[in-house]
matplotlib code that plots the C-alpha trace (Angstrom):
import matplotlib.pyplot as plt

x = [244.5, 243.2, 240.6, 240.0, 236.4, 235.4, 232.0, 232.7, 231.0, 232.0, 230.8, 231.5, 233.6, 233.4, 236.2, 236.4, 239.2, 238.3, 240.8, 240.4, 242.5, 243.2, 240.2, 237.8, 237.1, 236.5, 237.3, 237.1, 240.4, 239.2, 236.4, 235.6, 234.9, 236.7, 234.6, 234.8, 233.1, 230.6, 232.5, 235.6, 236.3, 235.8, 239.5, 240.2, 237.6, 239.2, 242.7, 241.3, 239.9, 243.0, 245.3, 243.0, 243.0, 246.8, 247.2, 245.0, 247.0, 250.3, 249.2, 247.4, 248.9, 245.7, 246.1, 243.1, 240.8, 237.1, 235.1, 231.4, 230.5, 228.6, 224.8, 223.5, 220.6, 219.0, 221.5, 224.3, 226.4, 226.3, 227.4, 230.3, 231.5, 231.2, 233.2, 236.0, 236.0, 236.3, 239.1, 241.2, 240.6, 241.6, 244.7, 245.8, 245.3, 247.2, 250.1, 250.3, 250.1, 246.9, 244.4, 241.2, 237.7, 234.5, 231.2, 227.6, 225.6, 222.9, 225.6, 226.9, 223.4, 222.5, 225.7, 225.3, 221.5, 220.1, 218.3, 219.7, 217.0, 218.0, 218.0, 221.3, 220.1, 219.7, 223.2, 224.5, 223.0, 224.5, 227.9, 227.7, 226.7, 229.1, 232.1, 231.1, 231.1, 229.8, 228.1, 226.8, 229.4, 228.4, 227.8, 226.1, 228.9, 231.4, 229.2, 228.6, 232.4, 232.8, 230.1, 231.9, 235.2, 233.4, 231.7, 235.0, 236.8, 234.0, 234.2, 238.0, 238.0, 235.3, 237.3, 240.5, 238.7, 237.7, 241.3, 242.4, 246.1, 247.8]
y = [141.2, 139.5, 141.1, 140.0, 140.6, 140.7, 140.4, 141.4, 139.9, 139.1, 135.5, 134.8, 136.9, 135.8, 136.1, 135.6, 136.0, 136.8, 137.0, 139.0, 138.7, 141.0, 139.6, 140.8, 137.2, 136.6, 133.5, 132.3, 131.7, 130.7, 131.5, 130.6, 132.0, 132.9, 131.7, 132.8, 131.5, 133.4, 132.3, 134.2, 137.8, 140.4, 141.0, 137.3, 137.2, 140.3, 138.6, 135.4, 137.5, 139.6, 136.5, 134.9, 138.0, 138.2, 134.5, 135.0, 138.1, 136.3, 133.2, 134.8, 138.3, 140.1, 143.5, 145.1, 144.5, 145.3, 145.4, 145.7, 149.0, 149.0, 148.9, 151.3, 149.7, 150.2, 148.1, 150.5, 147.8, 145.5, 148.4, 149.2, 145.6, 145.4, 148.6, 147.0, 144.0, 146.3, 148.0, 144.9, 144.0, 147.5, 147.3, 144.0, 145.6, 148.7, 146.6, 144.9, 148.2, 147.2, 149.6, 149.5, 149.9, 150.0, 149.1, 149.3, 146.0, 147.7, 148.8, 145.2, 143.8, 146.4, 145.7, 141.9, 141.4, 144.7, 145.3, 146.9, 145.0, 141.5, 138.7, 137.0, 133.9, 135.9, 137.3, 133.8, 132.5, 135.4, 134.8, 131.2, 132.2, 135.1, 133.1, 129.8, 127.9, 124.3, 124.7, 127.7, 129.3, 128.5, 129.8, 133.1, 135.0, 133.6, 134.1, 137.7, 138.2, 136.8, 139.3, 142.2, 141.2, 140.6, 144.0, 145.8, 143.7, 144.6, 148.3, 148.3, 146.7, 149.1, 152.1, 150.8, 150.4, 154.1, 155.2, 156.5, 155.9, 157.9]
z = [72.1, 75.2, 77.5, 81.1, 82.1, 85.8, 87.3, 90.9, 93.9, 97.5, 97.5, 93.8, 91.4, 87.8, 85.3, 81.6, 79.0, 75.4, 72.6, 69.4, 66.3, 63.3, 61.5, 64.3, 65.4, 69.1, 71.0, 74.6, 76.3, 79.7, 82.2, 85.8, 89.3, 92.5, 95.3, 98.9, 102.0, 104.2, 107.3, 106.2, 107.1, 104.4, 104.3, 103.7, 100.9, 99.3, 99.5, 97.8, 95.0, 94.7, 94.6, 92.0, 89.7, 90.0, 89.1, 85.9, 84.9, 85.5, 83.5, 80.5, 80.3, 79.2, 77.5, 79.1, 82.0, 81.9, 85.2, 85.7, 87.4, 90.7, 90.5, 93.2, 94.9, 98.2, 100.1, 101.0, 102.8, 99.8, 97.5, 99.9, 99.9, 96.1, 95.9, 97.9, 95.6, 92.6, 94.5, 94.9, 91.2, 90.1, 92.3, 90.7, 87.3, 88.2, 89.6, 86.2, 84.3, 82.6, 81.1, 83.2, 81.7, 83.6, 82.0, 83.3, 83.3, 81.1, 78.7, 78.3, 77.9, 75.3, 73.3, 73.3, 73.1, 71.9, 75.2, 78.3, 80.3, 79.0, 81.5, 82.6, 80.7, 77.4, 77.9, 78.6, 75.3, 73.3, 74.8, 73.7, 70.2, 69.8, 71.1, 69.3, 72.6, 72.5, 75.9, 77.7, 80.1, 83.6, 86.3, 85.4, 87.1, 84.6, 81.6, 82.7, 82.9, 79.4, 78.3, 79.9, 78.2, 74.8, 75.0, 75.6, 72.9, 70.4, 71.2, 71.1, 67.7, 66.4, 67.6, 65.9, 62.6, 62.7, 62.8, 59.4, 58.6, 55.9]

ax = plt.figure().add_subplot(projection="3d")
ax.plot(x, y, z, "-o")
ax.set_aspect("equal")
plt.show()
């Protein structure tokens, strides 16, 4: 199974693909970012992200997509823009008939590091260790996306092990 993890952002959206096999081993397929420019309109930025997600889906054919949920802070405008980014990612996944999972950042941090208040650098180190990478995944948006994909892959695998077949 391949999981596409997405860390949404209007300037930088991170993506990471994690594969799991029947032996519950996880590996990194690919990671990176979709970068937009501040001078572009929001609609052009959304199209850039949408096109990038579509290209990843068409190239790697992931089985699931896991997206970080919106953190509700004080900046309502930022939350609205982030919601629009999530919307184009979800639309791309729906168009590809992919199951969509949303995960809170604290949930991902807790699953990977044991602390929901872990720093991005701590998550980055755990991603490197758990996926057996030779270098840390960079930038942080990409390592966060790998963490989201890894968290979902681990949970999916655990839920499958609980199924009793007669």
